C-alpha positions in Angstrom: 22.4 -0.9 27.2 20.2 -1.9 24.3 23.1 -2.3 21.9 24.9 -4.4 24.5 22.0 -6.8 24.9 21.6 -7.0 21.1 25.3 -7.9 20.7 25.1 -10.5 23.4 22.0 -11.9 21.8 23.7 -12.0 18.3 26.7 -13.8 19.8 24.4 -16.3 21.6 22.5 -17.3 18.4 25.7 -17.5 16.4 27.2 -19.9 18.9 24.0 -22.0 18.9 23.9 -22.0 15.1 27.4 -23.5 15.1 26.2 -26.2 17.4 23.4 -27.0 15.0 25.8 -27.0 12.1 27.9 -29.6 13.9 24.9 -31.9 14.4 24.4 -31.9 10.6 28.1 -32.3 9.9 28.4 -35.5 12.0 25.5 -37.0 10.0 22.7 -36.6 12.5 19.8 -38.4 10.7 17.1 -37.8 13.3 15.4 -34.5 12.3 13.1 -34.7 15.2 16.3 -34.7 17.4 17.5 -31.5 15.7 14.1 -30.0 16.1 14.3 -30.7 19.8 17.7 -29.0 19.9 16.2 -25.9 18.3 13.5 -26.0 20.9 16.1 -26.1 23.7 17.9 -23.0 22.2 14.6 -21.1 22.0 13.8 -21.9 25.7 17.4 -21.0 26.8 17.2 -17.7 24.9 13.9 -16.8 26.5 15.1 -17.6 30.0 18.4 -15.7 29.6 17.1 -12.6 28.0 13.4 -12.5 29.2 12.3 -11.9 25.6 8.9 -12.6 24.1 8.8 -15.1 21.3 8.1 -12.2 18.9 11.2 -10.4 20.0 13.3 -13.5 19.6 12.0 -13.9 16.1 12.7 -10.3 15.2 16.3 -10.5 16.5 16.9 -13.8 14.6 15.6 -12.2 11.4 18.2 -9.5 11.6 21.0 -12.0 11.4 23.1 -12.8 8.3 21.9 -14.9 5.4 23.1 -18.1 7.1 21.3 -17.1 10.3 18.1 -16.3 8.3 18.1 -19.9 7.0 18.8 -21.2 10.5 15.9 -19.0 11.8 13.5 -20.4 9.3 14.5 -24.0 10.3 14.3 -22.9 13.9 10.7 -21.6 13.6 9.5 -24.6 11.6 11.1 -27.0 14.0 9.4 -25.4 17.0 6.1 -25.6 15.1 6.6 -29.3 14.3 7.5 -30.1 17.9 4.5 -28.3 19.3 2.3 -29.9 16.7 3.5 -33.5 17.5 3.1 -32.8 21.2 -0.6 -32.0 20.5 -1.1 -34.7 17.9 1.4 -37.5 18.8 0.2 -39.9 16.0 1.8 -37.6 13.4 5.3 -38.3 14.7 5.2 -41.6 12.7 5.2 -39.6 9.5 8.3 -38.2 7.7 9.5 -34.9 9.3 9.0 -33.0 6.0 5.4 -34.1 5.7 4.6 -33.1 9.3 6.3 -29.8 8.7 4.0 -29.2 5.7 0.9 -29.8 7.8 2.1 -27.9 10.9 3.3 -24.8 8.9 0.0 -24.7 6.9 -2.0 -23.9 10.0 -2.5 -20.1 10.3 -5.2 -20.4 13.0 -7.5 -23.1 14.2 -10.3 -22.2 11.8 -7.7 -22.7 9.0 -6.6 -26.1 10.2 -7.5 -29.4 8.4 -6.4 -31.4 11.5 -8.8 -32.6 14.1 -8.5 -34.7 17.3 -9.3 -38.0 15.4 -5.9 -37.8 13.5 -8.0 -39.0 10.5 -5.7 -37.8 7.8 -2.6 -39.6 9.0 -3.5 -42.8 7.1 -4.4 -40.7 4.0 -1.0 -39.1 3.7 1.4 -41.6 5.2 2.6 -42.8 1.8 2.6 -39.4 0.0 5.6 -37.4 -0.9 6.1 -33.9 0.6 4.9 -32.3 -2.6 1.8 -34.5 -2.7 1.1 -33.6 1.0 1.3 -29.9 0.0 -1.3 -30.4 -2.8 -3.5 -32.5 -0.4 -3.4 -29.7 2.2 -4.4 -27.0 -0.3 -7.3 -29.2 -1.6 -8.6 -29.9 1.9 -8.4 -26.2 2.8 -10.4 -25.2 -0.3 -13.0 -27.9 0.5 -13.3 -26.6 4.1 -13.7 -23.0 2.9 -16.3 -24.1 0.4 -18.3 -26.0 3.1 -18.1 -22.9 5.4 -19.4 -20.6 2.7 -22.2 -23.0 1.8 -23.3 -23.1 5.5 -23.6 -19.3 5.6 -26.0 -19.1 2.6 -27.8 -22.5 2.8 -31.2 -20.9 3.7 -31.0 -18.0 1.2 -33.2 -18.4 -1.9 -33.3 -15.7 -4.5 -34.7 -15.9 -8.1 -35.5 -12.4 -9.2 -36.2 -11.1 -12.7 -36.6 -7.3 -12.7 -38.0 -5.3 -15.6 -36.5 -1.8 -15.7 -33.5 0.5 -16.1 -30.5 -1.0 -14.3 -29.5 2.5 -13.1 -32.7 2.7 -11.1 -33.2 -0.9 -10.1 -29.6 -1.5 -8.8 -30.2 1.3 -6.2 -33.0 -0.9 -4.7 -30.8 -3.9 -4.1 -29.5 -4.6 -0.6 -25.9 -3.5 0.2 -23.3 -6.2 0.6 -25.6 -8.9 -0.9 -24.1 -9.9 -4.2 -21.3 -12.5 -4.5 -20.6 -12.2 -8.2 -21.3 -9.9 -11.1 -21.5 -11.5 -14.5 -22.7 -9.3 -17.3 -22.6 -8.6 -21.1 -23.2 -4.9 -21.6 -23.4 -3.3 -25.0 -19.9 -3.0 -26.4 -20.2 0.4 -27.9 -19.4 -0.7 -31.5 -22.8 -0.4 -33.1 -23.0 -4.2 -33.5 -25.5 -5.9 -35.7 -25.1 -9.6 -36.2 -24.7 -10.7 -39.8 -25.4 -14.3 -38.8 -28.8 -15.5 -39.8 -30.9 -18.3 -38.3 -33.5 -19.9 -40.5 -36.1 -17.2 -39.8 -34.4 -14.3 -38.0 -32.0 -11.4 -38.7 -31.4 -9.6 -35.4 -31.9 -5.9 -34.9 -29.1 -3.7 -33.6 -28.5 -3.7 -29.9 -29.9 -0.7 -28.1 -27.4 1.9 -26.8 -24.5 0.2 -28.5 -22.6 3.4 -29.1 -20.4 5.9 -27.3 -23.0 6.5 -24.6 -22.4 3.0 -23.3 -19.2 4.2 -21.5 -21.1 6.6 -19.3 -23.8 3.9 -18.7 -21.2 1.3 -17.6 -19.4 3.8 -15.3 -22.6 4.7 -13.6 -23.6 1.0 -13.4 -20.3 -0.1 -11.7 -20.5 2.9 -9.3 -23.9 1.7 -8.2 -23.0 -1.9 -8.0 -19.9 -1.5 -5.9 -21.6 -1.2 -2.5 -24.1 -4.0 -3.4 -21.2 -6.5 -3.8 -19.9 -8.3 -0.8 -16.4 -7.4 0.6 -15.0 -10.3 -1.4 -16.6 -10.7 -4.9 -15.6 -11.5 -8.5 -16.7 -9.5 -11.5 -16.8 -10.8 -15.1 -17.5 -8.3 -17.9 -17.8 -9.4 -21.6 -16.3 -7.1 -24.2 -14.5 -6.7 -27.5 -10.8 -5.9 -28.2 -12.1 -2.9 -30.2 -13.2 -1.0 -27.1 -10.8 -2.4 -24.5 -8.7 0.8 -24.4 -11.8 2.8 -23.5 -13.1 0.3 -20.9 -10.0 -0.4 -18.9 -9.8 3.0 -17.1 -13.6 3.0 -16.4 -13.5 -0.5 -14.9 -10.2 0.0 -13.0 -11.7 3.0 -11.3 -14.1 0.7 -9.4 -12.5 -2.8 -9.5 -8.9 -3.8 -10.4 -8.7 -5.9 -13.5 -6.9 -9.1 -12.6 -6.9 -10.8 -15.9 -8.4 -10.9 -19.4 -10.0 -14.2 -20.3 -10.1 -15.1 -24.0 -13.2 -16.9 -25.1 -12.4 -18.8 -28.3 -15.8 -19.3 -30.0 -14.7 -22.0 -32.5 -16.2 -20.1 -35.4 -15.3 -16.8 -37.1 -17.0 -13.5 -37.8 -18.1 -12.0 -41.0 -16.8 -8.4 -41.9 -14.0 -7.8 -44.4 -13.7 -11.3 -45.9 -10.8 -10.5 -48.2 -8.8 -7.9 -46.3 -8.8 -8.9 -42.6 -8.2 -11.8 -40.4 -11.4 -13.6 -39.3 -12.3 -12.8 -35.6 -12.8 -15.9 -33.5 -12.8 -14.7 -29.9 -14.3 -12.3 -27.4 -12.8 -11.0 -24.2 -14.0 -11.3 -20.6 -12.5 -8.9 -18.1 -12.0 -10.6 -14.8 -12.0 -8.3 -11.8 -12.1 -8.6 -8.0 -13.4 -6.7 -5.1 -11.2 -7.6 -2.2 -9.0 -10.6 -2.1 -11.2 -13.6 -3.1 -9.9 -17.0 -4.2 -11.1 -19.1 -7.1 -12.8 -22.3 -6.2 -10.7 -24.8 -8.2 -9.3 -27.8 -6.2 -7.1 -29.6 -8.6 -5.9 -28.0 -11.9 -5.7 -24.2 -12.0 -8.0 -22.9 -14.8 -6.3 -20.9 -17.6 -7.4 -17.7 -19.2 -8.2 -19.3 -22.6 -11.7 -20.7 -22.7 -13.0 -22.9 -25.5 -16.8 -22.8 -25.9 -18.8 -22.9 -29.1 -20.7 -19.8 -30.1 -24.4 -19.9 -29.6 -26.5 -19.7 -32.8 -29.9 -18.5 -31.5 -33.0 -16.7 -32.5 -33.3 -15.3 -29.0 -30.5 -12.7 -28.9 -27.7 -11.6 -31.3 -24.9 -11.9 -28.7 -26.2 -14.7 -26.5 -23.5 -16.4 -24.4 -23.1 -20.2 -23.9 -24.7 -21.4 -20.7 -21.8 -23.8 -20.2 -19.3 -20.9 -20.3 -21.4 -19.0 -17.8 -21.6 -22.1 -15.5 -17.8 -22.4 -15.7 -17.3 -18.8 -14.4 -20.1 -19.2 -11.8 -18.6 -22.4 -10.3 -15.1 -20.8 -10.2 -16.3 -17.8 -8.2 -19.3 -18.9 -6.1 -20.7 -21.8 -4.2 -24.3 -23.1 -4.1 -26.9 -20.5 -2.9 -24.6 -17.6 -3.3 -26.0 -14.8 -5.4 -25.2 -13.7 -9.0 -26.2 -10.3 -10.5 -26.6 -9.6 -14.2 -27.8 -6.0 -14.9 -27.8 -6.5 -18.7 -29.7 -9.7 -18.8 -30.5 -10.0 -22.5 -32.1 -13.4 -23.2 -31.4 -14.7 -19.6 -28.6 -17.2 -20.1 -27.1 -16.2 -16.7 -30.4 -17.2 -15.0 -30.3 -20.6 -16.7 -26.7 -21.1 -15.7 -27.5 -20.2 -12.1 -30.5 -22.5 -12.0 -28.4 -25.4 -13.3 -25.6 -24.8 -10.7 -28.0 -24.1 -7.8 -27.1 -20.4 -7.4 -29.3 -17.5 -6.5 -29.7 -14.9 -9.2 -31.0 -11.4 -9.9 -31.4 -10.3 -13.5 -32.3 -6.8 -14.7 -33.5 -6.1 -18.3 -35.4 -3.1 -19.7 -36.7 -4.5 -23.0 -40.0 -6.3 -22.6 -39.3 -8.6 -25.5 -36.4 -10.1 -23.6 -38.3 -10.2 -20.3 -40.8 -12.5 -22.0 -38.0 -14.6 -23.5 -36.3 -15.0 -20.1 -39.6 -16.1 -18.5 -40.2 -18.6 -21.2 -36.7 -20.0 -21.0 -37.0 -20.4 -17.2 -40.4 -22.1 -17.6 -39.0 -24.5 -20.2 -35.8 -25.2 -18.2 -33.6 -23.2 -20.6 -34.6 -25.3 -23.7 -36.2 -22.4 -25.6 -34.1 -21.6 -28.7 
């Protein structure tokens, strides 16, 4: 019985597909007319076989390649017809442009269309490709606005002195939107760059113990991050092979950003290539989009190295602001559990983000406080 119904249904749609083919063959130019024809076929199939829309779609999808193409057109055409019935003003636009808008709506919260038909005039002279870009931009703007509304009354500016393994436990679960941090690299680093008055000391715990420290830190941070959050971890190529399995255990690494520092390192001046970059591991908890509206950012970042008396591995505020803007909106919260001289706080203040910094060395706590007091101008 079931096979018999399936055979009849297959024959029915094959026959109707041939009718549609004939409409195209005779040069039918009115795509709305063809869309109406698809709508008639759908209604007839539903009446004859008492099938739900989902069942009709499933049966169509099982057809041959030609029928799959017809099915796709069929579904889109129904969506366009239903859309123009609800918003008649859009029928004045080219069919392809209306199709882009109608098929971009997953649900009402996702829609960029409202009862005012306000975007009709904005897109009437655009190509279909331009309409697609316009829709994506509008959707991102809408999502950003919704995210800002959720956190508009949250104000956090917290500098914590202490061991991050103890202090992270005290943070509220599901409260952090982004982790940006520059932990010790595990390479026994000591800067050979001198300022006029300072040669920096070695970074504490910059040895093999850092791997255990980082693993414990990420384990503690995971529940503190929201369901959708981005993670940025600065590191060196020299320890990448050791870090990847540790980080991937807690957060999938999506990309490795290359920060080109526009200067070069010291080291073996005669026997090695000068190092000019650092790495930033970009990870994600859940599926979270970047905030860009126009041009997609690349994974090569050009920012000058900071020459500072404050910290031997201080990161550029502009670089941190770039990452922060790509992954958060105003009043969302950034965590840096290895705060150093506090550049993350300065970047958050300048981009109107909330921030929580943890640092165990009193020397750097004092520096951070002074930088915040002076608006990030302390050098």
